[in-house]
C-alpha positions as CSV (number, residue, x, y, z in Angstrom):
1,M,97.6,96.2,140.9
2,K,96.5,94.1,144.0
3,K,95.6,91.3,141.3
4,L,99.6,91.0,141.0
5,A,100.3,91.8,143.9
6,F,101.3,95.4,143.8
7,E,100.0,97.3,146.5
8,K,102.4,99.5,147.2
9,P,105.2,101.2,144.7
10,K,108.8,100.3,146.4
11,P,110.8,103.3,147.2
12,I,112.9,103.3,143.7
13,Q,109.7,103.4,142.4
14,M,108.3,106.1,144.0
15,Q,111.7,108.1,143.2
16,S,112.0,107.3,139.8
17,I,107.9,107.3,138.5
18,P,107.5,110.9,138.6
19,I,110.8,111.6,137.7
20,G,110.5,109.7,134.2
21,M,106.9,111.8,134.3
22,M,108.1,114.3,133.5
23,H,110.4,113.1,131.0
24,K,113.6,113.4,132.0
25,D,116.1,111.6,131.5
26,L,117.3,108.9,135.1
27,M,119.8,106.7,136.3
28,A,118.9,104.5,139.2
29,I,120.9,102.4,141.5
30,A,119.2,99.8,143.9
31,P,119.5,95.9,144.6
32,T,118.0,93.1,142.7
33,G,114.4,92.6,142.6
34,E,113.5,95.7,144.3
35,G,111.4,96.7,140.8
36,K,114.0,99.2,139.0
37,T,112.6,98.1,135.7
38,L,109.0,99.1,136.3
39,G,110.0,102.1,137.8
40,Y,111.9,102.8,134.0
41,L,108.9,101.1,132.0
42,F,106.1,102.4,133.5
43,P,106.9,106.6,132.3
44,I,108.3,105.1,128.8
45,I,104.6,102.9,128.4
46,Q,102.8,105.8,129.6
47,F,104.3,108.2,127.0
48,L,104.3,105.9,124.0
49,L,100.6,105.3,124.3
50,P,99.2,108.6,122.1
51,L,101.9,107.9,120.3
52,E,101.6,107.7,116.6
53,R,103.4,103.7,115.1
54,L,107.0,104.7,113.8
55,N,106.7,103.3,110.1
56,M,107.9,103.1,106.6
57,N,106.7,107.2,106.2
58,N,107.7,108.6,110.0
59,F,111.0,106.4,111.0
60,D,113.3,109.7,111.1
61,Q,110.7,111.1,114.0
62,G,112.5,108.2,116.4
63,P,113.3,106.2,118.1
64,Y,110.7,107.8,121.0
65,A,112.7,106.0,124.2
66,L,116.3,103.9,124.4
67,I,117.3,102.4,127.7
68,L,120.9,101.3,128.2
69,V,120.9,97.9,130.4
70,P,125.1,96.8,131.5
71,T,125.8,93.5,131.5
72,R,126.8,91.9,134.4
């Protein structure tokens, strides 16, 4: 992660990633630029990687994840 200039997780990520990895619902509040997006996406990506892609035969199995983002 050093190539991406990440040396350690931000506080919101240290709190949200373990909760997400347990497949629990999560709602987090932090200032802009504090890493909420990665805090949400890292557990979701880890969850999605081993799953079969949705297609016409298994579309009723999805959606696998739902992200709601408020607008300003």
